[in-house]
KOLLUM-612932 format. One record per residue: residue in three letters; x, y negated, z of N, C-alpha, C in turn. Coordinates in pm, whole numbers, plus 50000, padded with zeros to 5 digits. Atoms other than C-alpha are relative to their C-alpha. Example, Ala and Ser with C-alpha at 12.3 -4.5 7.8 and 13.67 -1.06 7.14 Angstrom:
BEGIN
Ala500895011950000512305045050780500904988050000/Ser499185011949994513675010650714499234989150073/
***
This chain:
BEGIN
Met498844999550082702097395847201499555006549868/Asp500074995750113701807406146864501165011449952/Asn499424989550045703157433946654501594994949951/Lys499035002550076705717414846486500954994950101/Asn499015003849891707297397346796500515006950072/Phe499644990949934707357429146951501025007449922/Thr498784992450088709527445946686501074991449976/Lys498895008749974711577415546682500714999350134/Leu499225000749856712197417947056500555011749989/Val499194987049973713067455947016500995000649924/Glu498785000350082715487448846746500964990150062/Leu499145007349924716837420846944500765007950104/Leu499364991149898717207444447244500835009849953/Glu499014992550082718847469647013501134996549961/Gln498635004250049721487449746891500694994150121/Glu499465004249864722177435747235500455011050063/Ser499914987349959722187471947343501225004949934/Ala499034995750096724427482147054501564991650032/Ala498755010849980726947450247122500755004250150/Arg499524995649890726967462647480500835011950001/Ile499294983749965727937498147426501244997049900/Ala498725000050075730517487147164501234992550093/Ser499195006949876732037462647432500215009950106/Glu499774988249897731717489247689501095010049947/Thr499074986750058733357517947447501494991949972/Ser498875007350027736207491047365501014998450126/Arg499515001549851736797484747745500405013250059/Leu499764987049962737027521247812501335004049907/Val498654997950085739637526547519500984992350061/Glu498895007649941741617498447650500565005150151/Asn499704995549871741287512547982500835014350022/Ala499184985950002742487545747893501634999249943/Ala498575005750028745507529247707500654994850094/Ser499485006349872746187508948019500635010350110/Gln499664991349909746177542148227501145010049936/Gln498734990250043748647561647991501264989850007/Ile498785010449987750977527947979500225003650151/Ile499885000149872750757530748360500405013250027/Ser499444987949954751377568348379501545002249949/Asp498515002350046754657563348139500844993250084/Leu499065010649926755927533448333500195010250157/Asn499684992349870755337557248688501255010449973/Ala498684988950071757587585848475501044993250019/Thr498825007149996760137560048411500484997650129/Ile499635006749860760087544348759500865012950079/Lys499484988749919760587579948912501395005549938/Gln498904994550063763327589348661501404990650039/Leu498895009449956765347555548733500175003550147/Asn499484999749872765187561949102500885012350044/Glu499254986449964766447597149086501574994249941/Thr498555002750063769577581248856500574991450094/Ile499605008649914769847553649100500715008350144/Gly499724993049876770227578649404501265009349973/Gly498674991050046772667601449220501424988450003/Leu498795006749969774927569649171500394992350113/Leu499375000449876774837559549489500705009250090/Glu499274987449938775887591249616501384999449965/Glu498625000850034778757589149387500724988550030/Ile499195007549936779757558649494500334999550136/Arg499544997649871779697567449838500995009850008/Leu498854991650008781967597249769501004992649926/Leu498695006950049784237573549567500604993550097/Lys499785008449911784317548449828501145009450106/Gly499684992549901785007575550097500554992350124/Pro499815004849870786617567650442500874988949975/Lys498955012149996788707534850489501445006850002/Lys498984995550015792067541750414500784994950149/Asn499185004249886794447541950746501055009949976/Ser498844994150014797797557450845499795017150032/Arg500144984949962796017591150923499535006549860/Asn500314992350134794497598150564500474994149884/Ser499155005550125796967579450345501254997350016/Ser498335003449980800487568750310500264987850055/Leu500095016149946799607535850482500785003050134/Pro499354998749871801957527850770499194997250125/Pro500555003149873800617528351144499784986350018/Ser500295015949960800907490351149499094994849910/Lys500975006850081798537485550853498785000450056/Asp501414995649967795767504351043499034986150074/Glu501065011849919792527482151153500155002750146/Asn499895000049850792457473351516501445004150056/Ser499104995649964796087480251557500524988450092/Pro499835011749908797477458051831501164991549926/Pro499575007850094799257428251675501785000350051/Arg498534997549957803097428051663500594988750106/Thr499505008049877804737412251967501274991949945/Thr498825009650011807267383851957500634994950125/Ser498995003449884810047376252192499574985550053/Leu500035012449947809507350952431501264992550047/Arg498665006149938813247343152500500114990049892/Lys499635014550079814647311852364501365006949934/Ser499044996450067817237318152069501234995150069/Ser498535008449980820917313452188500934997249918/Gly499075004850104822267305951871501115011749964/Lys499064990250036824597337051870499415011449907/Ser500514990150096824367363851612499855013250075/Ser500214988249949823047397551687501165008550034/Gly499094987949987825197426551838501124994350085/Gly498985002349910828417427352013500974986849985/Gln499445010050027830267394952043501484999750014/Lys498244997749994834077388052000500384998550141/Gly499184996849885836227399452272499265005850113/His500754992849885833657417952471500385015649977/Glu499504986750015834667451752565499135009849978/Gly501084989450048833187482652393500275011550066/Ser500204988749934832167514952525499855010049884/Thr500194987950134832787547652296500145011550105/Leu500134985449915832667584252394501495000150044/Lys498234997649948835717592752601500135017549981/Met499754985950027837447625152529500345004950136/Ser499894990849890837557652352794501615004150039/Ala498574998449974840757657752996500425016550006/Cys500114989249994840027694753024499025008149899/Pro500994992950092838217709952714499855014450012/Glu500454987449999836437742152714500755008949896/Asp499384990950122838057756752377501044991749950/Ile499025005750090841407745252205500275007049903/Val499554991850129842027754751857501084992149932/Glu498685006950044845537747051714500195001449845/His500114998250165845917739851333501854997149983/Ser498475002350071849697745051204500074999949864/Pro499964997750140850807739750875500735015149952/Gly499444988849988851727773150715501114997449868/Phe499065003650078853847758850425500284985349958/Cys499885015250025855317724550327499404996949877/Asn500885006850118853277703150087500944995849887/Cys499005007050103856377689849906500605013449921/Cys499424990750100858517719049827499395016449996/Gly500554983350018856377751949925500455009450082/Leu499224990049905858637766150197499235004350081/Asp500844993749923857117789050421500224992850144/Leu499915004649892856797771850769499775007950140/Gln500604992049908855667799050981500925001150140/Asp498974998349893858847803151188500834988050057/Phe499285011849969859637766551250499054995250112/Gln500575004149895858727747351567499074988649972/Ala500995009150024855627728851572499994988950095/Glu500215012649909855217693551726498544994249978/Leu501325003049981851867680551846499964984349934/Thr500235012950063850897649651609498814992450049/Ser501105007549972847377641551700498895012250032/Cys501214988449955844117657951850498674990549993/Arg501155003950015840507651151791499175010150096/Gln500914991849930837577664852002498664999949960/Met501164999650050834407676051904498935004350137/Val501184996949900831107675852144498915006449944/Asp501564991850020828297703052111499435003950096/Ile501294995049891825477715752291499985015249991/Pro499944985450011825937752952369498575007149980/Val501124991650051823617779052241499345005650080/Thr500694992249886821007789752477499685015049955/Lys500064987650034820487827552484498945003050111/Pro501114993649912817497847252639500555005150109/Leu499014995549868818307857453007498715014150024/Tyr501084985949964816417894453049500315004550154/Thr500054995349882815497904453387499225011950031/Glu500784986949983814627940553457499505004350134/His500454998649896812437947453713499815017250024/Arg500074982749978812997986753860499095000850132/Ile500864997749899810317999754077500385015650068/Phe499434990049951811388025854307498815006050102/Ser500794994149918809358051654533500955007150113/Lys499234995049897810228065154862499045011350069/Thr500804991249945809018095455052500035000950152/Cys500215002249867808058092955406500215015250062/Leu499494987249922808858121655684498515005549985/Cys501374991850024804928129355655499685004249874/Gly500054994550146805488137255304499234992349895/His500865012150116803568105055137501134996149931/Gln499345006250087805278092454846499334985349988/Thr500615015049997805108052954870500614991649849/Thr499505007050107805698034954522499764983850016/Ala500035012750009806557998854515499404992549880/Ser500685006450117804577973754313500424989449907/Phe499355012150098805547949254016499594986450076/Pro500205010949943805797914254130498584993049886/Ser501115008250073802667891853989500764993849890/Gly499235005450121803627881253624500495009249928/Val499204988550099805327912953519498715013650007/Asn501244989550023802167930153357500365010949901/Ala499444991150120803777948253072501175002550001/Pro498634995849971806637968452987501024989149971/Ile499055011350050807987936352842499294986449959/Ser500745013749986806837898352884500804990249983/Tyr499345011949954807757863952900499914996450116/Gly499805003449885808947847953177499244984950025/Pro500755014049981807207814753350500994988549925/Lys499415011450040809867792553207499924998349845/Thr500385001150109808977801052865498864994749920/Thr501285005550035805667787652855500034985949964/Ala500135015750023804997752752700499494992950082/
***
């Protein structure tokens, strides 16, 4: 091979090498730019995942437990899994509800011997204002009121005595079980 061809070959190899270096450099620059884009996208994805997590937590808190009669003003009949309303299996008689005409009613009966009697007599005339204290009263009507008596506590005092024997020993009685303090509640007061 002559010198001229050899020089051409070297130049050709140098050009090819320079083109490869330029191509490789360009590829490395593109690769670095791609790496930067990937890094930016990963940071954005991480930030979006954190935002989504916060929003999901807020949605969970806002939804809260389902409303029922225990945690809202809904009536118990609106609760889930509540038994369905029952309907009567009787056939309709066609009559209106309640007491029928001609049927004998039952009312509260008056007592023949009330525990307490309070008499009310007028003190003066409604028309002329005359004092009626010395006039004879005449029973016009009476009404009764039924009430439940007030219960009051029943105190039972337990007294402990001691006795001295002929031998000189003094024996003291003991309190019954349940009487453990100077004052306490009896067995009927417990719930």
